[in-house]
N, C-alpha and C positions, 0 to 999 in steps of 0.2 A: 214405341211410345213409352218413355218413362213415366210412372205413376208418383205425381207429387200432391195432387190435390184429390185423387180420388175420382173425379169426374172426367177424367180425360178420356174415357172409352164411352160416355155417355152421348147421346145422339145430339143433343144440344149443346156440346162442349165446343166452344169457338164457333158456332154456328153462322154469326155475323160474318166473322172473319174469313170463314171457310168459302161463304158465298162470294164475298169480294177476291179472295184470291182466286177462285174458279173464273170470275169473269175477267181477270187480268190475263190469266194464263190462255183462256180462249180469244179473247180480244187482242191483247197486247203481244204474247208469244207467239201463240198459232196463227195469227191473223186470219181469223175465221170470216168470211164473207156472207152475206145473205145468200141463202139458196143453196150453199155447199153441202154436202153429205158428212157427216162426221160420226165415225165409227170410234166407241169409247169401250176397249176390251178388258176385261178383269175377270181375275180366277176368285175362287173361294176363300182365298187370303187376302184379297183387297179388302179395303176400306170403303164400305158401301156409302158413306158419306161424303167422301170425296168424288164418288162416281157421279151420285146423284146431282151434287152441286155442280158438275162439269157440263152434265146433260141438260141441267136447266139453263146454266150460262150459254150454252151452244143455242139452246131453243131462244133465249131473250134475245140471240143476235140474229135471229132469223134464219138461222142455218136447221139442219135435219139431223138431230141426233139419234143414234141406234147405240144402245148398250148391250153387249155380249158378254154374257156370266159364261163360264165353265169349270170344270174342276182343275183343283191346284196340281201341278205336276212340278215339283222344285228341282230346280235346274236351270241351265242357261241356254238360249238357244233352241228352246223346244218347240216341237212343231203344235199349233194349235189345232183344235179339232177342225175338220172340213169346213163347216159351214161359217167357222171364224175365219178360215182362210180365204175363202171365196168372198166374204162380206170387206174384208182389209183390201182386196185387190180391186175393189169398186168403190173406193170412197176418195174424198178430195182429203180429209185430214182424218189421221189417225191418233188417236192418244191412248197408249197402253199404261194400265196399273197393275196387270198380272204380277205377282211377285216370281213366279216362273217365266220369265219374262221369253219373247219369241226372236228378239233380236240376233241377226245371223242366220235363221233358220231358211228355209226354201218358203215360206210363205211370207216371211218379211222381205226377200228379195223379189219375189214378185210384186208383192206391192210398192216397192219403192220403183221396180221397172216401170209400173204404170203410172207412177207420178205422185202418189200419195205423199203428202207432207206430215212426217211423224215425230212423236216426241215419246221417249222410254222413260216412264216415271214408275218404274218397277217397285212396289211395295209402298208406295207414298200413302201416307195417312192424314189425318185432318192436321194434326200439330207440324207434319214435314210441310204441307202444302203453305200453311200459313205463315212458318219462319222462312222458308225457302223461296217463295215467289211473292205473296201477299204483303211481307213486311220489307221486301229488297226494293230498291229503286234499280228495276230492272234493267233502264237504259244505261243508267251508271255503269251496273255490273257488265252489261255486253261491251261499253266502252273499255273496260278495263281489261275484259278478254282480249281486245284487238292488241292494247298495248304488249300485254304478255307474250301474245303470239307473235307479235312482230320481234320483240327482243330475242324470243327463241329462236324464231326462222333466222335470224341474222348471225347468231353464234355458230361456232363450227364444234368446239368441245364443251362438252359439259362434264362437270364432277359434282357429286353429290354426296354428303355425309350425314349422318343423323345422331344424336346421342345413343341410339339402342346399338351403334355399330356399323349401319351402313355406309359403305365407301366404295362407290362406283362410278365409272368413267363411261364415256361414250363419243363417239363423233356423229355430229347429227348429218353430215355429208350433204347439206342443201337440201333434205328431205323436207315436205310438206308438212306444216304446223296446222292442225285443226282446231279450230274453235268452235266445240261441239253446243256450246251453251248460247249460241245466236239465235236470232229471231227465224221462225219456220216461213222464209219468204221464197224457197225454192222449191218445187214439185220435185220428188224422188230423192231430196237430200234429207237423212233423218239428223234430226237434232236430239239433244239431252238439257237435262237440268241446267240452269245456267250455272256458271261457276267452275268452269273446266276448260283447258287446253290439253290437246294429245297430241304426238308425235312418234315416229319410230325411228330411233338412230338406226345408222348402220350395223345391222344385226351382229356382223362379225367383229364391230368394235365394242361391244357392251362387255364389260369384264369387271369383276369385283364380288363385294358381298352387299346382299341386300336384307335389311330385315324387317319384317312387317310387324310392327307394336300396335296397330291400330283396329284395322279390319281385314278378315279374309272372306270372300264370299265369290262363289260357291265354293267350297262346301258349304250347305245350310247349316251342318253342325256345328260349325265355327263362329262365324258372324263376327263379334266383339272380340279381339284376340286379347288373352290374359296373360299369355306366357310368349316371348317374342319367338317367331318361326324366321330363321336366319337361312337364306338360300345362297347358295355359292354360284356365280353365273361366269359361264367361259364362251366367248364368241357368240353372246346371245343366247345359250343354253342353259337350263338349270341343271346343274352338276350333282349338287348335293343339296339334301334338306335337313336341317337340324334345329333341336330345341326339345320343348317337353311334349306334352300328351296332343298339344295341336298341331306340331310340326309333324308327329307319326301319324295322326289323322290325314293329315292334309298330303304327306308322302304317299298314304296309301291311296286315297283318293284320287291321285294323279296316276299312280300305276295301274290302277284298275281300268283304266280308257285302252291300257295297250297301244297308245298313241304318242310315238316321237314327236308328233308337232304340239302334244300337251305340254310340253317343257321348254318351247320357244318363247323368248319374251318378245310378245307383240307391240306392247307401247310404253311411253312415259307418260304421265299426265300430271298437272298441276291442278291442285283445288283450291277455289277463291271464294266460295258464296259465304257472305258475311252471315246467312241464317244458321251456319255449321258452324259450331266452335268446339265441338268435342265429338269423338266417333261414338256411335249408338249400336253398331253392328248390322246397320241398313246400307247396302252398299251404295244405293242411290244418293244418299247424301254422304256418307262417309269419303266416298273419293272426290268429294267437294268440299270437304272441311279446309276451312280457310289455313292455306299456307301449307297444305299436306302434299305428299308425293303420294300417287297411286301408280303401280306398274301393274299391266295387265299382261296375262299368260295363256296361250292358246290359240284359238282363232285370230287372225288379224284380218280385220274388214276391209274392205275395198275403199272404205271413206278416208283411211288414212293414206292412200295413195303411196304407198311404200311397196314392198314385194305382193302381200297378201297371199294368204293361205288359209285353207280350212282345217282345223281341228276339230275333235270329238266335242268340246266345250270351250268355254273361256272361263277364266278366273281373274280377280282382281285381289290386289291387296294393297294397303295403305300404310306408309312408312311417315311417322310424325316429326314434326320440328325439324326439317331438313335445312342444310345449309347448302346452297345452291350458287356454284359458279359457272359463268357462262364466258368461256375464253378468258378464264382469271379474273373475271370481274364480278363480286358478288351481286346476285340478284335477291337473295334472300339468306338471313342469317338466323339459325337457331327457329325456324318457323315463321320469323317476322321479315316481311320483305323491307330492302334498305335501298334498292335502286330509287334515284330520284323520280322518275317518273311513275312508278308503280306507288309509291309513298303518297304521292298527289292524288293518285286515282283513288287509293284507300280512303283518303280525307273526302274527297267527293262522294265516295259511297257511303261515309259515315261510320267506316269501322271501327269500334272503339280501340284506343290506345294510339291512334296515328293523329 
């Protein structure tokens, strides 16, 4: 959270708006029904205001909320304590706020196998909840995601460049395109914060240079990128990492796993949440920055319906202001959507400048 007023960290900051956003999240996104068991998990880095508001919203919806707090373990795909794992395996709805998120862990997979409706809101604070959920026309956001998903799914070739030097091509090969920001209407299907679609192009077809100039997480020591990190990618494998101090840290972090799968490109994603207009260093919102490209490296989850592999971890990076061509036709130029259908969707969503 950026401190502008000096009151952002206080308990009452945006308290009315947080309550309304939590109700929208529980009622309209997670589709919680009376009597459902709702597990809310958080670590000691989570924002207690958001956790409490969510529990109250679930209770007001006549559901049964249970809040589980545990110690912070920075990283991705980390296993939660056993009592937490047991609880999430026996709930109807699971809302995760832990900064050290458990997505892709064994406990997460058990919960999905048992039909929990899950959303990963890792590190969400009061300000983020209000900007990205409370003040967003969520149904218009979901509709725009479906239009983007259809356009990408229909394209074979994708070519992406950015002002910072990204120049990468890939063959989508008819692969599934996932709209992760949909509503939680399917048991066992994980969803994410609205404003993102993801897909895995044919791995061997991913070639070129990728420059992260927005955000990288994990490792937690980077977050907001201040010096661009350049990755050379050949056949879907990261072969070289160049740049300044953050590039060296990233290179060392990846090497420490001693796991070849940590260098595999897992997915491309497009961000389009209108509540995120600049990177903050918090990946859950940065990878949904309006108009950005996000690339995931490491574990490729089964929800992408591609090859699927397990790595020691998963890391995401954000490239700003991309120009994206689908089969030679421009979808986006310098971070601004130009495809007529998407421009109309931006207007329906009330995005400034469209």
